[in-house]
N, C-alpha and C positions, 0 to 999 in steps of 0.2 A: 453521624458517625466520628469521632474524632480518630485522623490518622496522624501518625507521625512522621518526618522525611529522615530518620535514619539511612545507614546506607542498606542494612539489613531489612526495613521495610520496604524500600524502593526493589531491592531484589526480587522481596517474596511477591511482590505483584507484579514486577517485570518478567521475572522466568517464565511464568505461565502463558504470559504474554506473546513473548518470545516465540514459545514450544505452538501457540495458535498462529502467528504470522508467517512462521514459519509453514507448516501444515496449509497456512491460506497461499502462499507463492508457493510451496512445492507443485502445486498444481502447473506451474507455467515452468518451474526447472524442470521438472520431469518431462512435460512434451518437448522442451527444449533438447535434454538428455536423451530420449528416444527420436527427434526428428533428426538429431546429428546423426544418426547410424541409418536416417534411410534416404538424404540426400541435402543438397545446399540448397535448392529450390524450395523444397518442403519445410527446412528450418526456417530460412527467412519467410515465408508462408504463415506459420505459425506464429513465429515469432512476431509479426507485424499483426495480426491478425488477433491474438494475446493483448498485444498492446493497447491494440483498437478497443478491446472488452473489458481491459482493466481502466481505460479512460472512463467509462461511463461509472463503474462501481468507482472510483473515487470520486466524483461528483456523488454520488448516493453516501459516499464517507464521509464529507464534510459535512451533510447533515447530521450523520451518527455519531461523528465528534462535536458537534453542538450540542448534542441530545446528552452525550456522556461528562461535557462539562457541567451543563446544568445538572444532569441527575448527581453527579458528584458535590455538586453546591448546595443542594437541598440535601445531601448524606452529610454532609458537615452540620448543616445548620438543625438535623433532627427530624426532617419534614418526610419521611417515609411514605405516607398512603399519598404523597404528591407523587412519586417516584412511580407509582405504578400507571398513574395518570398521564403521567408523561409518556411512558412506555405507549400507553394505550393509543395519543396520540400520534407518536410516531410509525406506528402501524398503519394507520389512515391514512398519512400521509404517504408511504412508502408502497401500498398498495398500486395506486394510482400513477407513481413514480416508476416503477420496475413496467407498470404496462406499457408507459409511453415511451422507455428508452427499450424494452424488447420491440417495438417496430422498429422504432429506427436503425436500431443495429438487424433486424431480419429484412426488412424491406430497401434500406436505404444504403448500407454497409460498402456495396459495392460500386455506389456513385462516388459514396464518400472516399474509398480507396482508390478508385481511378484519379482521383486528383493527386494522389500523392505516390502512387504506388509506380515504378517506370515498367516494371517486368510482367507483360502481359502473363506467363505462368505466373509467378508469386500471387497476380491480383488474383487467377481463376481458384488455386488453390486458399487462398486468405479468405475468399466469398464464400465458398462453400465449409469451410470449419465454423466460420461464424453465424452461420446461417443455424445450424446446431448448436452452438454455442449458445445463441442470442436466449435459447428455453432456461437455462441456467440461473439468470437475470432475477428472476422472481425469489429463487431460494439464497442467493447471493446477499441480496440489499435485506431480506428477514433474518440473514444470521450477522447483520451490522446494526441492527436494534438490538436483537441477545445481547451481542459483546457490548455496546454500550451501556447495557442493564447490568451486567458482571464485570466492566472495567468501575464504572461509575460506584458502586458501592464496596469494590475493592475484592472480590470473590471471581479471581480469576484461573483458579484450578481448573474447571471443567472447561474451559477454552482449550487447556493443553491436551485434555481426552479425547474432545472432538475434533481438533488438530491432526489427533495419530490417526485416529478411523480413517479421517478424509483422505491421509495421506497414503496409507496402504489401498483402499480403494482406488485411489489414483491410481498407485504405481503398477497392482495387478490388474487392472482396465485396461492402463495402455497398452500393460505388455499383451493381453486380451488381442485388444481391438486394432493395434497400429501391426501387428505382427502376423492377426489371426492365428493366434495358440489356442490351445484345450478345445477345439473345436468351434472360433469362433471366426469371423471372416474378417480377411485382410482389409483393413478400410484406411489405414496411412492416416494423414491428418485427420479428416473427418473421425476418425478412432480416436483419437485426442480429444478431439470437442465432445464425444459421446462419455468418454471415460471422467473429462472434466465435470461435464453436467450432473450425473450419478454422484458423484465427490459429492457435490455441493448440495445434493438434496441429504446425504449422509449425515454431513454435518448440522444441517438442518434439525433431522430428527432427534440427535444426542441434545443437543441445548435446549430443544422444547421438551423434549423428555424429562430432563434433569431439573428445569424450570416446575413440570408437574410432580415431581414426586420428591424432590429435596427442598424447594425452596419457599417458605411459608408467604402465599401466595395473599394471607389476610394482615400482614403487617405492613406489605406494600403495595396491597387491594390490587394488584396482577389480574390481568386479563377478564376485571368485573365491566359490564358492558357499561360502558356512557358513552354519552353523544357526542359528537364532532365539537371539542370548545377550542372554537376559532382565536380566540385571545391566548389560549394557552399554547397553541401551537401556531400563532404568529409569533409568541414569543422565540420558541425553537427557531421558525424560519428567519428572524432579525439575525439572530445569531449565527445561524449555519449559512445563508446564502450566499456572504462573502466566501467563506470556506468553501461552498462547492466551486465557486467560480474558480477561486484561489486552487482547488486540486485541478479542475478542467485545465486551468493554466498550466498550473504544474506539469503534469504529466500529458497535457499536449502538447509543451514545446520537447518534451521526451521523445513523444509520435512524432514530430518536427525531427527532432533532432535525426531519427534513424532513416526518415525519409530522405533527408539531406545526404544522411552517410549512402545510401543507395546508389545515387548517382557516381558514387567511385567505383561501384560495382556491385555484383550479387555474393562475391567471396566476401567482399569488406562488409555487406550486409551479415551473412553468416555467421562470421566473425564476431562481430558488435553484438549478437542475440546471445552467442555463448559469453561474451565479458557481460552483458548486460544480469544473466541469471547467475552468475558470481555475485555479480554485483548487489543485485537483492539480496544475496545470501546472507550476505556481508552487513548488510543494512538492518538485517531485519533484529539483533538486539538493541541498535541505535532508535527504530521505529518500535519496539517494545518499553523502554526507558520513555520515546517521549510521550507515549499513549500514559504511561504511568505519572509521569509530570504534568501532564494535561489535567488528569484527575486530583494530583496533589497538590497543586498550583489553586485549583478551582477549591478545593476543601479546605485548604489553606484561609484562603480569603474570605471563605464561609464561616470558620472561627474565627476572624479579624486579627490575623496572623501575619496580614499582606509581609512584614518585616522578612518573614523566614523565607521567601519565595525565592530571591537570586540564588541563599545558601543551597536550597532543595535543587536549581538548575544546574550550580557547577558540581555537587556530589553526582549527578545522574550523569552530566559531561565527563568526570572522572572513570566512572564504572563504563561509558562510550569509548572512553579511549582506549580501557584495560581489554577489552573486546577486540579494538580494532588490531592492540596489537597482538594480540591471540591468533586471529585469522592471518596478519599480514606476514606473522613468521611463520606459519605454514607455507602460506604463498611463494614467500620469496626463498624459502627451501625446497620445496619439491612444485614449483608451477606446473611441469607435464603434467605430474599424476593428477592435478587439480582439474585440468584442463582435457585430460583423458576420460573424466566421468562424461564430457558432453558431446564427444567425437572419437571415432581410433582412426580418422585422417591425419596421419602426422605431420603430411606438409601444415595442415589447419593448424594443428596447435603449435607449431612451431612460428606460425604467422601472428597469431594469437599473443604470443608473450611476452612484447612489448606493452600492449595495451593494457594487459593483465595487471602488469606492475604499475601502471599509470594508475589506474582505481584504486589498489592496493594503498598508495601512499596519500592519493584525493580524500580517500574515508577518514580521515586525522580531522583534515577540514572541515568536511560535511558532519561531523560528530558535535564539534564546536558550534557549528552556524545554526545547525538544525535544533539540537535543544535551546539554544539562546532563541531562536525562533519559535519553537513550541510555546515557551514562557509568555510570550503576546498572544496567542491564541488561548492558552490556558485562562488567562486572564479575564477572559469575554471580548477583549481589544480586536474582534477578527477584520475589520475595517481597516485598522491601520496596519495589520498582518498582509489583508490581501496586496495596499498601496505598494509594499514591502518587496512582496512576491510578484507583482508587475512587472516594478522597475528591472530586477535582476533579468526576469527571465527574458526582458527585451534585450538587454546585455549579452544574455548566454546564448541567444539564436544569433544576435550579430556575428559573435566570434566565432560560431559554430560555421556560418556562411561564409566568411571568409576565410576561413581556416581549407574548407573543402572547395568553394568554387572561386575564390579568388588565387588561395597559393597552391590549390591542390594538393596540401599536403599530408601524409604521411597517416594512417589511422590513429599512431597514437600519441601525434600533435592536435590532431580532431577530437580524441579521448580527452585531452588536458585542457581543454575550454572549461571543464568541471571546477578547476582550479579557480577560474575566474569569476561562476556563480557559485561559486560557496565562500570565495573571499568577500565578494560584495554581500553578500547576506549575514555572514557574520558580523562584519563591523555594523550596518545597518543594524540588525536585531541588538546587539550588545550596546548601541549609544541608545535606544529606545527604552531597552529594559533600565539600563543605568539612570536614565531623566525621571523618573516615578511618572510617568505620566500615563502607566497602566492603571495604576491605583483605582481603587473608587468603582471602578465600572459596577454596575448593576445588572444582573441577568436575571 
């Protein structure tokens, strides 16, 4: 199906995705907001546990993104029946993947966290949180396959509905299970894990139900029982494995970032998880634009219109910068109000303000860098994007280590290492896309 790349069409596809990404991330944001009212230990533990869990989700998201790119390419070529077969192969792969990740999280998260987490109290609470949270991995990964399908065919409105339902379920159950309201037991951090898992199940029910009721399954040959096609699956894996490694390295570096920050103290870790939640909220429009750009880049190449790709990327970038400006204006005017969503501790709010200002400015550079980088993935050149990401992560972690362990810098200076990472990512991605080496990739 032919897709144009006007601002209107980019927004049409990206806005429901923004709502979807917001819903997916509001699980962690809500957990942080509630834990900020329980205690700094619980806030740090659920923050680290949530990061650890998201690390495995993002590995799976590498496969989902590759599936989405291929579906977008086939959609552009008009090969609709192939799309359903791709979804089926994706499900075949994700079932054993989810099982494998479940065993790692449930049985080995305690040992892995012990390597990174200094505080015994944070380690104990985070381990308990993850044992419960691990059951949600099956539904989370299946949701990623559904998201790849809807984004690949550019029908994203249902993702908004599912995200809203998931958000409401999570907020309500967080309130019930964390604080013991309406007759429910008071479970603290464990309550947050139960609420988040049930919210993911609700998301699965909505997406699957929509496909059954409103999608022409015959057109796409969806859920038609087919044999495992190793050739087709191998094509997806060939494109996805660099993205899976890339996501692991990227988010793994952020997990390492927070582990290094813990060396400054439990309070600094608590502040950083508050900043992370706000950071992720500001990133949501850019993530939705990134996913949209991925699909439209692949779609344009499928239509033999590679010459329009760079203009598409810059249009997405401009939209992202306007989003940054809107969020930034709110942060600059009422920082205390934003921080009070996540904690009622006035001293914690005061100590968080400078780091909040730092990330509000780094977002502009992030938008430019990330959307240029997205163009590389959308073109199918995932090996090159992996190389670029690996180089930048190495620089980023060295800069963070020096700031914390050598300079013992204030927390806001440590957060300033984001500028180092995004500067190198922007330059390397821009020159790669300008070189036209990405053209002609077959997937």
